[in-house]
C-alpha positions, 0 to 999 in steps of 0.5 A: 515464714517457711512453708514445707516444700511438700505442702507447697506442691500439694496444691494443684494451682501451685503445681501448675505455676511451677510447670509454667515457670519451668518453661520460662520466668514470668510475671504474675499477670502472665501466670494468671492468664493461664489459670481460672483464679484471680490475680491476687490468688495467683500472688498468694500461691507464688508467696507460698512457693517463695516461702518454701524456696521453690521459686525466686522473684526479681524486680525489673522496673515495675515488674516482678519476674518469678522463676523456678529455683532449682536448688529449692527442689533438692529436699524433694529430690533427696526424699524421692531418691531414697525409694529408688536405691 
């Protein structure tokens, strides 16, 4: 299932996750440590970000590492840029 990128970034918890992942790739546990929500809730938010194409996930051993997918922001960039020209 694909989620609209604007819908994905509408949630403040997802925006927080994106800001954290902008700094460096992280695991669910690392990301959950900085939020007042449960680890399963963080996983659900990450799934929405994955489905919208804004993040990637890579398995490394027993860990899954999430990172920002910069080309996933192209749709948002194009939409916002039209207001500056």
